[in-house]
C-alpha positions in Angstrom: -38.6 17.3 12.8 -40.9 14.3 12.2 -39.6 10.8 11.9 -39.7 11.1 8.1 -37.3 14.1 8.2 -34.5 12.2 6.3 -37.0 11.2 3.6 -38.3 14.7 3.3 -34.8 16.1 3.0 -34.0 13.7 0.2 -37.2 14.6 -1.7 -36.3 18.3 -1.4 -32.9 17.6 -2.8 -34.4 15.8 -5.8 -36.7 18.8 -6.4 -33.6 21.1 -6.3 -31.9 18.9 -8.8 -34.8 18.9 -11.2 -35.2 22.7 -10.9 -31.5 23.1 -11.5 -31.6 20.9 -14.6 -34.5 23.1 -15.9 -32.5 26.2 -15.4 -34.6 27.6 -12.6 -31.6 28.2 -10.3 -33.4 30.5 -7.7 -36.0 27.7 -7.1 -33.2 25.1 -7.0 -31.4 27.0 -4.2 -34.7 27.3 -2.3 -35.1 23.5 -2.3 -31.5 22.8 -1.6 -31.3 25.1 1.4 -34.4 23.5 2.9 -32.9 20.1 2.4 -29.5 21.0 3.8 -31.2 22.7 6.9 -33.0 19.4 7.7 -29.8 17.3 7.2 -27.8 19.7 9.4 -30.4 19.4 12.1 -30.5 15.6 12.1 -26.7 15.3 11.7 -26.7 13.4 8.4 -23.0 14.1 7.7 -22.5 11.5 4.9 -25.2 13.1 2.8 -24.3 16.6 3.7 -20.8 16.0 2.3 -22.4 15.0 -1.0 -25.1 17.7 -1.1 -23.2 20.8 -0.2 -21.4 20.8 -3.6 -24.7 20.5 -5.5 -26.0 23.7 -3.9 -22.6 25.4 -4.4 -22.7 24.7 -8.2 -26.1 26.3 -8.4 -24.7 29.4 -6.7 -22.0 29.5 -9.3 -24.6 29.5 -12.0 -26.1 32.5 -10.2 -22.7 34.1 -10.3 -22.4 34.0 -6.5 -19.1 32.3 -5.8 -19.0 33.9 -2.3 -22.0 31.6 -1.4 -20.4 28.6 -3.1 -17.0 28.5 -1.4 -18.2 27.9 2.2 -20.3 24.9 1.0 -17.4 23.4 -0.9 -15.2 23.8 2.2 -17.8 22.3 4.5 -18.1 19.3 2.2 -14.3 18.8 2.2 -14.1 19.2 6.0 -16.8 16.5 6.6 -15.3 14.1 4.1 -11.8 14.3 5.6 -13.3 14.0 9.1 -15.1 10.8 8.2 -12.1 9.5 6.3 -9.8 10.1 9.2 -12.1 8.3 11.6 -12.5 5.2 9.4 -9.5 4.9 7.1 -7.5 2.6 9.4 -10.3 0.2 9.8 -11.4 0.0 6.1 -10.4 -3.0 4.0 -8.5 -2.3 0.7 -11.7 -2.7 -1.3 -13.7 -0.4 1.1 -10.9 2.2 0.9 -11.0 2.2 -2.9 -14.8 2.5 -3.0 -14.7 5.4 -0.5 -12.1 7.3 -2.5 -14.2 6.8 -5.7 -17.3 8.0 -3.9 -15.7 11.1 -2.5 -13.2 12.1 -5.2 -15.8 14.6 -6.6 -15.5 16.6 -3.4 -11.8 17.3 -4.0 -12.4 17.6 -7.8 -14.9 20.4 -7.2 -12.4 22.4 -5.1 -9.7 22.0 -7.8 -12.2 23.2 -10.4 -13.3 26.2 -8.2 -9.6 27.1 -7.6 -8.9 27.3 -11.3 -11.5 30.0 -11.7 -11.5 31.8 -8.4 -8.0 31.5 -6.9 -7.4 35.3 -7.3 -10.4 36.0 -5.2 -9.6 33.3 -2.6 -5.9 33.2 -2.2 -6.0 30.4 0.5 -7.5 27.9 -2.0 -4.3 26.8 -3.7 -2.9 25.8 -0.3 -6.1 23.9 0.6 -5.9 22.0 -2.7 -2.2 21.2 -2.2 -3.0 19.9 1.3 -5.7 17.7 -0.1 -3.3 16.2 -2.6 -0.7 15.5 0.1 -3.4 13.6 2.1 -4.9 11.7 -0.8 -1.6 10.6 -2.4 -0.3 9.6 1.0 -3.3 7.5 1.8 -3.2 5.8 -1.5 0.4 4.8 -0.9 -0.1 3.8 2.7 -1.6 0.3 2.5 -4.3 -0.5 5.0 -3.0 -4.1 4.8 0.1 -2.9 6.7 -2.1 -2.0 9.6 -4.0 -5.3 9.4 -0.8 -7.2 9.2 0.5 -5.4 12.3 -2.6 -6.3 14.2 -2.8 -10.0 13.1 0.9 -10.6 13.6 1.1 -8.9 16.9 1.4 -11.0 20.0 0.0 -8.2 22.1 -3.7 -9.0 22.9 -4.3 -5.4 24.0 -3.5 -4.2 20.5 -5.8 -6.7 18.9 -8.7 -6.0 21.3 -8.3 -2.3 20.9 -8.3 -2.4 17.1 -11.4 -4.6 16.8 -13.2 -2.6 19.5 -12.5 0.6 17.6 -13.8 -0.9 14.4 -17.0 -2.0 16.2 -17.5 1.5 17.6 -17.0 3.2 14.3 -19.5 0.9 12.6 -22.0 1.7 15.3 -21.5 5.4 14.8 -21.9 5.1 11.1 -25.2 3.3 11.6 -26.5 6.0 13.9 -25.6 8.9 11.5 -28.9 10.3 10.2 -31.0 7.6 11.9 -34.4 8.6 13.3 -34.1 7.4 16.9 -34.4 9.0 20.3 -31.3 10.4 21.9 -29.3 9.9 18.7 -27.0 12.8 19.3 -26.3 11.7 22.9 -25.6 8.1 21.8 -23.3 9.2 19.0 -21.4 11.5 21.4 -20.9 8.7 23.9 -19.6 6.3 21.2 -17.3 9.1 19.8 -15.8 9.5 23.2 -15.2 5.8 23.5 -13.8 5.7 20.0 -11.4 8.6 20.6 -10.1 6.8 23.7 -9.4 3.7 21.7 -7.7 5.7 19.0 -5.3 7.2 21.6 -4.6 3.7 22.8 -3.9 2.5 19.2 -1.5 5.4 18.7 0.3 4.3 21.8 0.3 0.7 20.9 0.9 0.8 17.1 3.4 2.8 15.1 1.5 1.8 11.9 -1.8 3.4 13.2 0.1 6.5 14.4 1.7 6.9 10.9 -1.7 6.7 9.2 -3.2 9.3 11.4 -0.3 11.7 10.8 -1.1 11.7 7.1 -4.1 13.8 7.8 -2.1 16.5 9.4 0.5 17.2 6.6 0.3 20.7 5.1 2.1 22.5 2.3 4.0 24.4 4.9 5.6 21.1 6.0 6.9 20.5 2.5 8.2 24.1 2.3 10.1 23.7 5.5 11.7 20.5 4.3 13.1 22.3 1.1 16.6 23.8 1.0 17.4 27.1 -0.7 17.2 26.5 -4.5 14.7 23.6 -4.1 11.1 23.5 -5.4 8.3 20.9 -5.0 5.6 20.4 -7.6 2.3 18.5 -7.1 0.7 17.5 -10.3 -3.1 16.9 -10.0 -5.7 15.4 -12.3 -9.3 16.5 -12.1 -12.3 17.3 -14.4 -13.0 21.0 -14.6 -16.7 20.9 -14.5 -17.0 24.7 -14.7 -14.9 24.7 -18.0 -14.0 21.4 -19.5 -10.3 20.9 -19.9 -8.7 18.4 -22.3 -5.1 18.8 -21.0 -4.9 15.2 -19.8 -6.1 13.9 -23.2 -3.5 16.2 -24.9 -0.7 14.7 -22.8 -1.9 11.1 -23.5 -2.0 11.9 -27.3 1.4 13.4 -27.2 2.7 10.4 -25.4 1.2 8.0 -27.9 2.8 10.0 -30.8 6.1 9.6 -29.0 5.8 5.8 -29.6 4.6 6.1 -33.1 6.6 8.8 -34.7 10.2 9.6 -35.4 12.4 11.3 -34.5 11.6 11.0 -30.8 12.9 14.5 -30.1 10.0 16.1 -31.9 7.5 14.5 -29.6 9.7 15.0 -26.5 9.5 18.7 -27.4 5.7 18.6 -27.7 5.5 17.1 -24.2 8.0 19.6 -22.9 5.8 22.5 -24.2 2.7 21.0 -22.7 4.0 19.8 -19.3 7.2 21.7 -18.3 7.4 25.0 -20.2 4.4 26.6 -18.4 6.2 26.0 -15.1 9.6 27.5 -16.0 8.8 31.1 -15.1 8.1 29.9 -11.6 11.4 28.0 -11.4 13.9 30.8 -11.9 16.8 30.3 -9.6 15.8 26.7 -8.7 18.5 24.1 -8.8 16.5 21.0 -7.7 12.9 20.1 -8.5 11.0 17.4 -6.6 7.7 16.4 -8.3 4.8 14.0 -7.7 3.2 12.8 -10.9 -0.3 11.6 -11.4 -2.2 9.4 -13.8 -0.7 9.5 -17.3 2.3 11.5 -16.1 3.5 8.4 -14.3 4.2 6.9 -17.8 6.3 9.9 -19.0 10.0 10.2 -18.3 10.7 13.8 -17.4 14.4 13.2 -18.1 13.9 13.0 -21.8 11.8 16.1 -22.2 13.6 18.7 -24.3 13.0 22.2 -25.6 13.5 23.3 -29.2 17.3 23.1 -28.9 17.1 19.6 -27.5 18.0 20.6 -24.0 16.1 20.3 -20.7 17.5 23.0 -18.4 16.7 21.1 -15.2 17.1 17.5 -16.5 19.9 16.8 -14.0 18.0 18.2 -11.1 14.5 16.7 -11.5 13.6 14.1 -8.9 10.4 12.2 -8.3 8.9 12.5 -4.8 9.9 9.7 -2.6 7.0 9.5 -0.2 
């Protein structure tokens, strides 16, 4: 490819976006595929993670979900790969910015899962795994890693941490750059960075704990449950394939709970909205562990009641302790 390959790929992506907005989906796919091919050749991972879903959504418009799902999964794989490599060296602000920039990748998978989980039965597990990682990362403060480094009296730990940060910054600068021997230089830096990561795992329990977050799977949760236990992960996302107002409904019901009397009426409304749809999956369950999200963090599950004023599992519901 010529030196302007990255610019050409960006131009093709814009043409694909324009064609898609005009409803010419076959033409949009033609442009997107050309753009993605160039970016794959030059190793532009950051932009590939953003662009794969754009092409995938066009395939959905063409009623070709079998073409869309590999692109969504590639986007997720690259995003988690980059995040795992850089999370421990990001500041709190950088971490927040990165999560905001990449949340659409996981949002798209949740949305796809709602509509196509019957065709792709591995999707619910993938979405569950993503939630485990993202919620775990949000709760695991990067500051704890920085504090461990700065407070340590071990010069090897400090030198290793800052050298790793330097290597990761160099790798990021090289991604998609039009220079000679780019792939070879990236490979050499990756090898050095991986060696420093192994050293950090050996030297720092904080770093080791952060890296483990990326390996948690729903099967790990299942193995930790006892007979009669269940675990629920609540998720919040915008269903771009079919707009959902469930989050707004919960917020409205919660506000009514503050404004109206008697409280039991509104508690019942919340019960119908949040808990009742889950009950058929909880037959024979004695203890429920749940991880709330967004507005659900403001709702007490212990006060939810059915029409008779009772919450069958009220004594057995526990919030996840991560």
